[in-house]
N, C-alpha and C positions, 0 to 999 in steps of 0.2 A: 754701691752694693746695698746699703741699708735703705736708701731712698726707694730703689726699685723693688726690693723685697717687701718694704712696707706698702707700696702701691699694689703689689700683687695680692698680698694678704687682705688689704682693704677691699679691693675689687672683688675678690672671691666671696667675701661676706655679703657685700651689697648685691652682687649678682645672685647669690643664693636666696636672697629675700625677694628681689624683684628683678627677674632676668631680662626685662625689657627696659630697665632704667640705666643700664651700663653695658658697654661692649663686653662680650664673653672673654674673661681672662683665660689665657691658654697656658702660659709658662713664665717662669723666672729662672734665670741661670747665668752661667759664666761662659764667655766665648773661649773656644779652644785655641784661637790664634795666639802666637807668641807676642810678647810685649807687655805693657802695663796691664794689670788685671782690668778687664772690661766686662760689664754685666748688661743684661737685657731684660726687658719686660715685654712679653708678646701678648697681644689681645686681638680679638676679631676686628676686622675693618668694617666700619659703619659709615656709610655715606650720609654726612650730616651737614646741615646749613648752620654755620656759626655767625651769620651776618644779621639774623633777625632775633628780636627778643622773644622769649617764650611767653605763651599765654599765661597770665598770672594765675588764673583759676586752675588750669590744667597742671601747670608745673608745681604749684604749692600743694595741691591735693595729693600729688604723687610723692612729693617730699615728705609731707605729713604722714602719709601711709608708711613710708620707709621707717620713719622714726617710731611710729606707733607699733609696728609689728616686730621690731627688732628687740632682742633680749640679750643682755650682757651674760656671757657664760659663767661669770663668777658672781653676778649680782652687784658688782662694784663698778666704779668708774676707772677706766684705763684701757689698756690694749696689750696683747701678748708680744707684739714686736714693735720696734721703733718706727715711727712714722714722722712725716715732715709736712710743713707748710712752706713751700719753696725750699730755701736752704736752712730754715729754722726748725729745729727739732721740737716735736711735741713731747712734753713730759708725761709719759704714759704709764708710770708705775701705778698699780691697782690701789685704789683708795675707797674706803667706805663712805666718806663724806665728799659731796660735791664742792663744798666750801674749801676743803683741803686741796682737791684736785685743781680747782680753778686758781687758787692762790699759787700753787706750784707752777702752773702755766704762765701766769702773769709775772712772777718773779724771774722766770727764765728769760722772758723778753726784756725785762728791766735790766738784768745783769748783762745781757748781750749789748743793749744800748749803752750801758755804762762802760763796758770794755771797748766799744767802738768809738764813742763820742766823748768820753770823759764825764766827769761829774757835772751835774746840773742841779743846783740846789732846789729850784722850784719843782723839778721832776721828782727829786728824792722826797720832798715833803708831800707831794701829791700821792706818790706811791705808798708811803707809810699810812697816809690817811685812808686810802682805799683798802689796804691790806688789814689794818687794825680796827677800822671803824665800819666802812661801807660793806665789805664782804661778809663779816660776821653777822651784821644786822639784816642784810638783804638775802644772802645765800644761806647763811646758817639757819635762818628761820624756816627754810624749805624742808629741813629734816629735823626740826625741833619736836620734842615730845614723841608722839606716835605718828608723825607725818612721814609719808613714804615718798621717795623720788626714784623713779625707774630710769636707769641709764638707757640711752638710745644710741644706735650706731650713727656716727657723725661722718659726713664726707670729709670734712677737715679743711677744705680750701674751696668752698662753694661760692664762686662768683661767676658772672656771665662768661668769663674767659675759659671756664672749665666745663662748659656744657654747650649743647647745640640741639637742633631739631632733626630727628631721624627722618630723612627724605622719604624712606619707604612707607612709614606709617604716620608721620606727622607728629609723633610724640616727642616730648623733651627727653634728653639723654645726657648722662653725666660722664665725665672721665677725670683722670688725674687725681684720684682720691688719696688722702693721707689720714686714715680714720682713727677713731678711738670711740669708746663708749662714754658719753657725757650727757649733760642736760640738753634736751633737744634744741632749746632756743639759742645755744651758743653758735649753732649753725648759721644763725641770722646776723651775728655780730659783724661779719665781714661785709655785709650789705651796706653798712653805714660808712664804709671807707670812701675816700674821695675817688679812688680809681674805679669803684663800682658804679658805673654810670647808669646802669639799667635797674639793678635791684635796689638802689637807693629810693626808688619810688615807693611811697607808702602803700601803694596798691598791692605790692607783693607781700609786705608784712601783714596787712589787713586780711588778705586772702589766706595766708598761712595760719594766722591765729583763728580764723573762722573754721579751719579744719582741725586744729589741735589746741583746744582750750585748756587742757589739764596742765597742772604744775607750772603756771605761767607767772614768773616774777614781774613781767612787764605790766601786769595789772595791779601790782602792789602799790599801796598808797604810801608815799614817802614825804615826810615833812622836812622843812629846812633844818630842824633841830637834829634830825638823824645824821646830818653830815657835819656836826660840830664836835670837835675833840676837846 
């Protein structure tokens, strides 16, 4: 129920901003049939080709536009309903600071890994180093003093398996959203995963950054001493 509700709400927001970047969301609800509670999310059928890689220039320009024109309804980082990345929940409670929001998301993943696989000392040490040293220095600086950081709507699971090419008009199109309002560049993090065989190409990252240069920690200069505790 919460997965499909989250996808419906996410899709409505993205569609409201760019109605050709995602199939029209139609409804979310519960089946009337007896038995275990069963829910549905219904959207427009779009004939799309999911076998070819999107054009880096076209796709990243549209993605950057989505991020740039979106506005958080609260001015904060978060989301009104629970959303997911696969079976993993996003921690979406509203936060003023991106540093806090990101830390909560990271610790959620760490705790799930700990519960599933047991304690791993090296992982524990690395997580503490990231949370207590790296995140405050890298992300905390983005809102230090009078610096502003505008939350953008995030698809939430944007890899090549969750998009295609609209056969009718040749444009890239997204689906399977699990959104929240966050720093726009967190959208690109999944592109570095091993399973992301297409978006791992630096061409996609470079094209995206050419379309969205503001508030970019990827251009921050970090020295070795920044990572010593």
